[in-house]
N, CA, C and O atoms as a GROMACS GRO file, in nm:
protein
  468
    1UNK      N    1  13.416  15.899   8.950
    1UNK     CA    2  13.460  15.896   8.814
    1UNK      C    3  13.344  15.935   8.724
    1UNK      O    4  13.236  15.878   8.735
    2UNK      N    5  13.365  16.025   8.640
    2UNK     CA    6  13.260  16.064   8.546
    2UNK      C    7  13.272  15.981   8.421
    2UNK      O    8  13.371  15.910   8.400
    3UNK      N    9  13.169  15.989   8.338
    3UNK     CA   10  13.168  15.911   8.215
    3UNK      C   11  13.281  15.953   8.122
    3UNK      O   12  13.333  15.872   8.045
    4UNK      N   13  13.317  16.078   8.130
    4UNK     CA   14  13.424  16.128   8.043
    4UNK      C   15  13.561  16.073   8.084
    4UNK      O   16  13.652  16.062   8.001
    5UNK      N   17  13.574  16.038   8.213
    5UNK     CA   18  13.705  15.993   8.259
    5UNK      C   19  13.733  15.846   8.228
    5UNK      O   20  13.846  15.800   8.242
    6UNK      N   21  13.628  15.771   8.185
    6UNK     CA   22  13.650  15.631   8.151
    6UNK      C   23  13.714  15.620   8.014
    6UNK      O   24  13.666  15.679   7.916
    7UNK      N   25  13.818  15.548   8.008
    7UNK     CA   26  13.885  15.530   7.879
    7UNK      C   27  13.819  15.418   7.801
    7UNK      O   28  13.740  15.340   7.855
    8UNK      N   29  13.851  15.412   7.679
    8UNK     CA   30  13.800  15.305   7.595
    8UNK      C   31  13.846  15.169   7.650
    8UNK      O   32  13.772  15.071   7.643
    9UNK      N   33  13.967  15.164   7.703
    9UNK     CA   34  14.019  15.040   7.761
    9UNK      C   35  13.937  15.000   7.884
    9UNK      O   36  13.904  14.883   7.900
   10UNK      N   37  13.902  15.095   7.970
   10UNK     CA   38  13.818  15.066   8.087
   10UNK      C   39  13.683  15.009   8.044
   10UNK      O   40  13.633  14.913   8.103
   11UNK      N   41  13.624  15.068   7.941
   11UNK     CA   42  13.495  15.021   7.892
   11UNK      C   43  13.506  14.879   7.836
   11UNK      O   44  13.415  14.798   7.853
   12UNK      N   45  13.614  14.851   7.769
   12UNK     CA   46  13.634  14.715   7.715
   12UNK      C   47  13.651  14.613   7.827
   12UNK      O   48  13.598  14.502   7.819
   13UNK      N   49  13.725  14.650   7.933
   13UNK     CA   50  13.738  14.560   8.048
   13UNK      C   51  13.602  14.537   8.115
   13UNK      O   52  13.570  14.425   8.156
   14UNK      N   53  13.523  14.643   8.125
   14UNK     CA   54  13.390  14.630   8.184
   14UNK      C   55  13.303  14.537   8.098
   14UNK      O   56  13.235  14.448   8.150
   15UNK      N   57  13.306  14.557   7.967
   15UNK     CA   58  13.228  14.473   7.876
   15UNK      C   59  13.272  14.327   7.887
   15UNK      O   60  13.189  14.236   7.882
   16UNK      N   61  13.403  14.307   7.902
   16UNK     CA   62  13.454  14.171   7.916
   16UNK      C   63  13.401  14.104   8.042
   16UNK      O   64  13.362  13.987   8.038
   17UNK      N   65  13.397  14.178   8.155
   17UNK     CA   66  13.346  14.122   8.280
   17UNK      C   67  13.197  14.087   8.268
   17UNK      O   68  13.153  13.982   8.317
   18UNK      N   69  13.120  14.173   8.204
   18UNK     CA   70  12.977  14.146   8.185
   18UNK      C   71  12.957  14.020   8.102
   18UNK      O   72  12.878  13.933   8.139
   19UNK      N   73  13.028  14.010   7.992
   19UNK     CA   74  13.015  13.892   7.906
   19UNK      C   75  13.060  13.766   7.980
   19UNK      O   76  12.996  13.662   7.966
   20UNK      N   77  13.166  13.774   8.057
   20UNK     CA   78  13.215  13.660   8.132
   20UNK      C   79  13.110  13.613   8.233
   20UNK      O   80  13.088  13.493   8.246
   21UNK      N   81  13.046  13.706   8.304
   21UNK     CA   82  12.943  13.670   8.400
   21UNK      C   83  12.824  13.603   8.330
   21UNK      O   84  12.770  13.504   8.379
   22UNK      N   85  12.784  13.659   8.216
   22UNK     CA   86  12.672  13.600   8.142
   22UNK      C   87  12.709  13.462   8.091
   22UNK      O   88  12.626  13.371   8.093
   23UNK      N   89  12.831  13.447   8.045
   23UNK     CA   90  12.875  13.317   7.995
   23UNK      C   91  12.878  13.214   8.107
   23UNK      O   92  12.839  13.099   8.086
   24UNK      N   93  12.923  13.253   8.225
   24UNK     CA   94  12.926  13.160   8.338
   24UNK      C   95  12.786  13.116   8.376
   24UNK      O   96  12.763  13.000   8.408
   25UNK      N   97  12.690  13.210   8.374
   25UNK     CA   98  12.551  13.175   8.404
   25UNK      C   99  12.496  13.081   8.297
   25UNK      O  100  12.428  12.983   8.328
   26UNK      N  101  12.526  13.112   8.171
   26UNK     CA  102  12.478  13.028   8.062
   26UNK      C  103  12.539  12.888   8.071
   26UNK      O  104  12.469  12.789   8.050
   27UNK      N  105  12.666  12.879   8.102
   27UNK     CA  106  12.731  12.748   8.116
   27UNK      C  107  12.674  12.671   8.234
   27UNK      O  108  12.655  12.550   8.225
   28UNK      N  109  12.645  12.740   8.343
   28UNK     CA  110  12.584  12.674   8.458
   28UNK      C  111  12.447  12.618   8.421
   28UNK      O  112  12.412  12.507   8.461
   29UNK      N  113  12.370  12.694   8.346
   29UNK     CA  114  12.239  12.648   8.302
   29UNK      C  115  12.252  12.528   8.210
   29UNK      O  116  12.178  12.430   8.223
   30UNK      N  117  12.344  12.534   8.118
   30UNK     CA  118  12.367  12.420   8.027
   30UNK      C  119  12.413  12.298   8.106
   30UNK      O  120  12.371  12.186   8.077
   31UNK      N  121  12.498  12.318   8.206
   31UNK     CA  122  12.542  12.206   8.290
   31UNK      C  123  12.424  12.143   8.363
   31UNK      O  124  12.420  12.021   8.379
   32UNK      N  125  12.328  12.225   8.409
   32UNK     CA  126  12.208  12.171   8.474
   32UNK      C  127  12.126  12.090   8.375
   32UNK      O  128  12.074  11.984   8.409
   33UNK      N  129  12.113  12.139   8.251
   33UNK     CA  130  12.039  12.065   8.149
   33UNK      C  131  12.107  11.932   8.119
   33UNK      O  132  12.041  11.830   8.104
   34UNK      N  133  12.239  11.936   8.108
   34UNK     CA  134  12.315  11.813   8.082
   34UNK      C  135  12.294  11.713   8.194
   34UNK      O  136  12.271  11.595   8.168
   35UNK      N  137  12.303  11.758   8.319
   35UNK     CA  138  12.285  11.669   8.433
   35UNK      C  139  12.144  11.608   8.433
   35UNK      O  140  12.129  11.490   8.462
   36UNK      N  141  12.043  11.688   8.400
   36UNK     CA  142  11.907  11.636   8.395
   36UNK      C  143  11.894  11.530   8.286
   36UNK      O  144  11.830  11.426   8.308
   37UNK      N  145  11.952  11.553   8.169
   37UNK     CA  146  11.946  11.454   8.061
   37UNK      C  147  12.022  11.328   8.097
   37UNK      O  148  11.980  11.218   8.062
   38UNK      N  149  12.135  11.342   8.166
   38UNK     CA  150  12.210  11.224   8.210
   38UNK      C  151  12.129  11.142   8.309
   38UNK      O  152  12.131  11.019   8.305
   39UNK      N  153  12.056  11.210   8.400
   39UNK     CA  154  11.971  11.137   8.495
   39UNK      C  155  11.860  11.062   8.421
   39UNK      O  156  11.830  10.947   8.453
   40UNK      N  157  11.799  11.128   8.321
   40UNK     CA  158  11.694  11.061   8.244
   40UNK      C  159  11.749  10.940   8.170
   40UNK      O  160  11.687  10.834   8.169
   41UNK      N  161  11.865  10.956   8.108
   41UNK     CA  162  11.926  10.844   8.034
   41UNK      C  163  11.960  10.729   8.128
   41UNK      O  164  11.941  10.612   8.093
   42UNK      N  165  12.011  10.760   8.247
   42UNK     CA  166  12.042  10.656   8.344
   42UNK      C  167  11.916  10.584   8.389
   42UNK      O  168  11.916  10.462   8.405
   43UNK      N  169  11.808  10.658   8.410
   43UNK     CA  170  11.682  10.596   8.449
   43UNK      C  171  11.629  10.505   8.339
   43UNK      O  172  11.578  10.397   8.367
   44UNK      N  173  11.641  10.547   8.214
   44UNK     CA  174  11.598  10.464   8.102
   44UNK      C  175  11.681  10.336   8.093
   44UNK      O  176  11.628  10.228   8.066
   45UNK      N  177  11.813  10.349   8.117
   45UNK     CA  178  11.898  10.229   8.116
   45UNK      C  179  11.860  10.134   8.228
   45UNK      O  180  11.854  10.013   8.208
   46UNK      N  181  11.834  10.190   8.348
   46UNK     CA  182  11.793  10.104   8.461
   46UNK      C  183  11.662  10.034   8.431
   46UNK      O  184  11.648   9.915   8.458
   47UNK      N  185  11.565  10.107   8.375
   47UNK     CA  186  11.436  10.046   8.341
   47UNK      C  187  11.452   9.937   8.237
   47UNK      O  188  11.390   9.831   8.247
   48UNK      N  189  11.535   9.962   8.137
   48UNK     CA  190  11.558   9.861   8.034
   48UNK      C  191  11.623   9.737   8.093
   48UNK      O  192  11.589   9.625   8.057
   49UNK      N  193  11.717   9.758   8.184
   49UNK     CA  194  11.783   9.644   8.249
   49UNK      C  195  11.684   9.564   8.333
   49UNK      O  196  11.685   9.441   8.331
   50UNK      N  197  11.600   9.633   8.407
   50UNK     CA  198  11.497   9.564   8.488
   50UNK      C  199  11.403   9.485   8.399
   50UNK      O  200  11.366   9.372   8.431
   51UNK      N  201  11.364   9.545   8.286
   51UNK     CA  202  11.272   9.476   8.196
   51UNK      C  203  11.337   9.353   8.134
   51UNK      O  204  11.269   9.253   8.110
   52UNK      N  205  11.466   9.358   8.107
   52UNK     CA  206  11.536   9.241   8.053
   52UNK      C  207  11.541   9.130   8.156
   52UNK      O  208  11.533   9.012   8.121
   53UNK      N  209  11.553   9.165   8.282
   53UNK     CA  210  11.564   9.065   8.387
   53UNK      C  211  11.428   9.014   8.434
   53UNK      O  212  11.421   8.909   8.499
   54UNK      N  213  11.322   9.085   8.405
   54UNK     CA  214  11.190   9.050   8.455
   54UNK      C  215  11.133   8.933   8.375
   54UNK      O  216  11.131   8.938   8.252
   55UNK      N  217  11.088   8.828   8.444
   55UNK     CA  218  11.025   8.716   8.372
   55UNK      C  219  10.886   8.757   8.323
   55UNK      O  220  10.828   8.856   8.370
   56UNK      N  221  10.833   8.681   8.229
   56UNK     CA  222  10.700   8.711   8.178
   56UNK      C  223  10.590   8.669   8.275
   56UNK      O  224  10.486   8.735   8.284
   57UNK      N  225  10.613   8.560   8.349
   57UNK     CA  226  10.510   8.506   8.438
   57UNK      C  227  10.570   8.467   8.572
   57UNK      O  228  10.686   8.425   8.579
   58UNK      N  229  10.492   8.480   8.676
   58UNK     CA  230  10.536   8.447   8.812
   58UNK      C  231  10.427   8.368   8.882
   58UNK      O  232  10.308   8.393   8.864
   59UNK      N  233  10.470   8.271   8.962
   59UNK     CA  234  10.376   8.206   9.054
   59UNK      C  235  10.410   8.251   9.194
   59UNK      O  236  10.527   8.259   9.233
   60UNK      N  237  10.306   8.279   9.270
   60UNK     CA  238  10.325   8.322   9.409
   60UNK      C  239  10.292   8.205   9.499
   60UNK      O  240  10.181   8.151   9.496
   61UNK      N  241  10.389   8.167   9.578
   61UNK     CA  242  10.370   8.055   9.670
   61UNK      C  243  10.311   8.103   9.801
   61UNK      O  244  10.324   8.219   9.839
   62UNK      N  245  10.245   8.008   9.869
   62UNK     CA  246  10.189   8.038  10.001
   62UNK      C  247  10.297   8.044  10.106
   62UNK      O  248  10.416   8.028  10.076
   63UNK      N  249  10.256   8.067  10.227
   63UNK     CA  250  10.352   8.078  10.338
   63UNK      C  251  10.428   7.948  10.360
   63UNK      O  252  10.543   7.951  10.406
   64UNK      N  253  10.366   7.834  10.328
   64UNK     CA  254  10.435   7.706  10.347
   64UNK      C  255  10.527   7.671  10.231
   64UNK      O  256  10.596   7.569  10.235
   65UNK      N  257  10.529   7.754  10.127
   65UNK     CA  258  10.617   7.739  10.010
   65UNK      C  259  10.584   7.615   9.926
   65UNK      O  260  10.662   7.579   9.838
   66UNK      N  261  10.471   7.550   9.951
   66UNK     CA  262  10.432   7.435   9.871
   66UNK      C  263  10.316   7.467   9.778
   66UNK      O  264  10.318   7.433   9.660
   67UNK      N  265  10.215   7.531   9.832
   67UNK     CA  266  10.096   7.563   9.754
   67UNK      C  267  10.117   7.691   9.674
   67UNK      O  268  10.177   7.787   9.721
   68UNK      N  269  10.066   7.688   9.552
   68UNK     CA  270  10.071   7.808   9.469
   68UNK      C  271   9.944   7.888   9.495
   68UNK      O  272   9.833   7.837   9.478
   69UNK      N  273   9.961   8.012   9.537
   69UNK     CA  274   9.846   8.095   9.571
   69UNK      C  275   9.793   8.174   9.452
   69UNK      O  276   9.672   8.185   9.435
   70UNK      N  277   9.883   8.229   9.368
   70UNK     CA  278   9.841   8.317   9.261
   70UNK      C  279   9.934   8.303   9.141
   70UNK      O  280  10.049   8.261   9.154
   71UNK      N  281   9.880   8.339   9.025
   71UNK     CA  282   9.961   8.352   8.905
   71UNK      C  283   9.963   8.500   8.869
   71UNK      O  284   9.859   8.566   8.869
   72UNK      N  285  10.082   8.552   8.838
   72UNK     CA  286  10.099   8.694   8.806
   72UNK      C  287  10.173   8.710   8.674
   72UNK      O  288  10.244   8.620   8.629
   73UNK      N  289  10.155   8.828   8.614
   73UNK     CA  290  10.244   8.870   8.506
   73UNK      C  291  10.375   8.914   8.571
   73UNK      O  292  10.378   8.948   8.689
   74UNK      N  293  10.483   8.913   8.494
   74UNK     CA  294  10.613   8.948   8.548
   74UNK      C  295  10.625   9.091   8.596
   74UNK      O  296  10.710   9.121   8.679
   75UNK      N  297  10.541   9.180   8.545
   75UNK     CA  298  10.549   9.321   8.584
   75UNK      C  299  10.446   9.360   8.690
   75UNK      O  300  10.426   9.480   8.714
   76UNK      N  301  10.383   9.264   8.753
   76UNK     CA  302  10.277   9.294   8.851
   76UNK      C  303  10.335   9.350   8.980
   76UNK      O  304  10.427   9.291   9.038
   77UNK      N  305  10.282   9.461   9.024
   77UNK     CA  306  10.329   9.524   9.149
   77UNK      C  307  10.296   9.437   9.270
   77UNK      O  308  10.371   9.436   9.367
   78UNK      N  309  10.183   9.366   9.264
   78UNK     CA  310  10.144   9.283   9.379
   78UNK      C  311  10.241   9.165   9.397
   78UNK      O  312  10.270   9.125   9.509
   79UNK      N  313  10.290   9.112   9.286
   79UNK     CA  314  10.386   9.002   9.294
   79UNK      C  315  10.516   9.047   9.354
   79UNK      O  316  10.575   8.978   9.438
   80UNK      N  317  10.562   9.162   9.311
   80UNK     CA  318  10.688   9.216   9.363
   80UNK      C  319  10.676   9.243   9.512
   80UNK      O  320  10.769   9.220   9.589
   81UNK      N  321  10.559   9.292   9.552
   81UNK     CA  322  10.536   9.326   9.693
   81UNK      C  323  10.535   9.202   9.782
   81UNK      O  324  10.580   9.208   9.896
   82UNK      N  325  10.484   9.090   9.730
   82UNK     CA  326  10.471   8.971   9.814
   82UNK      C  327  10.607   8.910   9.846
   82UNK      O  328  10.630   8.863   9.957
   83UNK      N  329  10.698   8.908   9.749
   83UNK     CA  330  10.831   8.852   9.772
   83UNK      C  331  10.835   8.701   9.773
   83UNK      O  332  10.941   8.643   9.800
   84UNK      N  333  10.723   8.635   9.744
   84UNK     CA  334  10.720   8.488   9.747
   84UNK      C  335  10.694   8.431   9.609
   84UNK      O  336  10.626   8.330   9.595
   85UNK      N  337  10.748   8.494   9.508
   85UNK     CA  338  10.722   8.454   9.369
   85UNK      C  339  10.844   8.392   9.305
   85UNK      O  340  10.958   8.422   9.339
   86UNK      N  341  10.815   8.304   9.210
   86UNK     CA  342  10.918   8.240   9.130
   86UNK      C  343  10.880   8.252   8.983
   86UNK      O  344  10.761   8.245   8.950
   87UNK      N  345  10.976   8.270   8.894
   87UNK     CA  346  10.945   8.279   8.752
   87UNK      C  347  10.904   8.144   8.694
   87UNK      O  348  10.953   8.039   8.736
   88UNK      N  349  10.813   8.149   8.596
   88UNK     CA  350  10.770   8.028   8.526
   88UNK      C  351  10.759   8.059   8.377
   88UNK      O  352  10.752   8.175   8.337
   89UNK      N  353  10.758   7.955   8.298
   89UNK     CA  354  10.742   7.970   8.153
   89UNK      C  355  10.594   7.990   8.120
   89UNK      O  356  10.507   7.976   8.207
   90UNK      N  357  10.568   8.022   7.996
   90UNK     CA  358  10.429   8.040   7.951
   90UNK      C  359  10.350   7.910   7.968
   90UNK      O  360  10.236   7.912   8.014
   91UNK      N  361  10.411   7.798   7.932
   91UNK     CA  362  10.343   7.669   7.946
   91UNK      C  363  10.314   7.638   8.092
   91UNK      O  364  10.206   7.588   8.124
   92UNK      N  365  10.407   7.665   8.179
   92UNK     CA  366  10.384   7.641   8.322
   92UNK      C  367  10.273   7.731   8.375
   92UNK      O  368  10.194   7.690   8.460
   93UNK      N  369  10.268   7.855   8.326
   93UNK     CA  370  10.162   7.947   8.368
   93UNK      C  371  10.026   7.896   8.322
   93UNK      O  372   9.930   7.897   8.399
   94UNK      N  373  10.018   7.851   8.197
   94UNK     CA  374   9.892   7.794   8.148
   94UNK      C  375   9.853   7.669   8.225
   94UNK      O  376   9.736   7.649   8.256
   95UNK      N  377   9.951   7.587   8.256
   95UNK     CA  378   9.925   7.466   8.334
   95UNK      C  379   9.872   7.502   8.474
   95UNK      O  380   9.782   7.436   8.525
   96UNK      N  381   9.928   7.604   8.534
   96UNK     CA  382   9.880   7.647   8.665
   96UNK      C  383   9.734   7.692   8.656
   96UNK      O  384   9.654   7.660   8.744
   97UNK      N  385   9.700   7.766   8.552
   97UNK     CA  386   9.560   7.808   8.536
   97UNK      C  387   9.468   7.688   8.513
   97UNK      O  388   9.356   7.685   8.564
   98UNK      N  389   9.516   7.590   8.438
   98UNK     CA  390   9.437   7.468   8.416
   98UNK      C  391   9.413   7.392   8.547
   98UNK      O  392   9.312   7.323   8.562
   99UNK      N  393   9.506   7.406   8.640
   99UNK     CA  394   9.494   7.339   8.770
   99UNK      C  395   9.432   7.431   8.875
   99UNK      O  396   9.455   7.416   8.995
  100UNK      N  397   9.354   7.526   8.829
  100UNK     CA  398   9.274   7.615   8.915
  100UNK      C  399   9.355   7.706   9.006
  100UNK      O  400   9.306   7.746   9.112
  101UNK      N  401   9.475   7.740   8.968
  101UNK     CA  402   9.549   7.843   9.041
  101UNK      C  403   9.486   7.977   9.001
  101UNK      O  404   9.475   8.008   8.883
  102UNK      N  405   9.444   8.056   9.100
  102UNK     CA  406   9.377   8.182   9.065
  102UNK      C  407   9.473   8.282   9.000
  102UNK      O  408   9.590   8.292   9.035
  103UNK      N  409   9.417   8.354   8.905
  103UNK     CA  410   9.493   8.461   8.839
  103UNK      C  411   9.483   8.587   8.923
  103UNK      O  412   9.379   8.615   8.982
  104UNK      N  413   9.590   8.661   8.929
  104UNK     CA  414   9.593   8.787   9.003
  104UNK      C  415   9.486   8.881   8.947
  104UNK      O  416   9.471   8.896   8.826
  105UNK      N  417   9.412   8.943   9.037
  105UNK     CA  418   9.306   9.034   8.993
  105UNK      C  419   9.361   9.169   8.949
  105UNK      O  420   9.291   9.246   8.884
  106UNK      N  421   9.487   9.198   8.983
  106UNK     CA  422   9.547   9.326   8.946
  106UNK      C  423   9.605   9.322   8.804
  106UNK      O  424   9.578   9.410   8.723
  107UNK      N  425   9.686   9.220   8.776
  107UNK     CA  426   9.754   9.216   8.646
  107UNK      C  427   9.683   9.128   8.544
  107UNK      O  428   9.712   9.137   8.425
  108UNK      N  429   9.591   9.043   8.588
  108UNK     CA  430   9.509   8.956   8.503
  108UNK      C  431   9.590   8.876   8.400
  108UNK      O  432   9.574   8.896   8.279
  109UNK      N  433   9.675   8.787   8.448
  109UNK     CA  434   9.757   8.708   8.353
  109UNK      C  435   9.674   8.615   8.267
  109UNK      O  436   9.715   8.580   8.156
  110UNK      N  437   9.556   8.573   8.315
  110UNK     CA  438   9.472   8.485   8.234
  110UNK      C  439   9.426   8.555   8.107
  110UNK      O  440   9.415   8.492   8.001
  111UNK      N  441   9.400   8.683   8.117
  111UNK     CA  442   9.362   8.760   7.998
  111UNK      C  443   9.478   8.771   7.902
  111UNK      O  444   9.462   8.754   7.781
  112UNK      N  445   9.595   8.800   7.957
  112UNK     CA  446   9.715   8.811   7.874
  112UNK      C  447   9.749   8.680   7.805
  112UNK      O  448   9.793   8.678   7.690
  113UNK      N  449   9.727   8.568   7.877
  113UNK     CA  450   9.754   8.435   7.821
  113UNK      C  451   9.640   8.385   7.732
  113UNK      O  452   9.650   8.279   7.671
  114UNK      N  453   9.531   8.462   7.726
  114UNK     CA  454   9.411   8.425   7.651
  114UNK      C  455   9.359   8.289   7.698
  114UNK      O  456   9.323   8.204   7.617
  115UNK      N  457   9.356   8.272   7.828
  115UNK     CA  458   9.308   8.147   7.889
  115UNK      C  459   9.159   8.158   7.912
  115UNK      O  460   9.113   8.248   7.982
  116UNK      N  461   9.085   8.067   7.854
  116UNK     CA  462   8.940   8.062   7.874
  116UNK      C  463   8.908   7.946   7.964
  116UNK      O  464   8.951   7.833   7.941
  117UNK      N  465   8.832   7.975   8.068
  117UNK     CA  466   8.796   7.868   8.165
  117UNK      C  467   8.697   7.772   8.107
  117UNK      O  468   8.656   7.678   8.174
   0.00000   0.00000   0.00000
């Protein structure tokens, strides 16, 4: 087919196909952006929920579950890793420090509580 044999209608159909392909690519890209933003929003909601549930202070018990080994902040990674922690109030945390319970060296709850020995 030569260029002269293409009718105006053929050219319009061709232009329509090109625009449709570009639109489909653009929509696919926008859908990817939307999905990425939805994942970010979901992650922010999960983080906010975790922060609402996280206590301010934790005591870590020893293997016998009687002795308190460490005092942690609620967001301390070492406390989460141990799995032997229980939440306590600010007053209980201060009382534990007064009774010589060591403060975690990672999260330093004594500094956060402004506890001076």
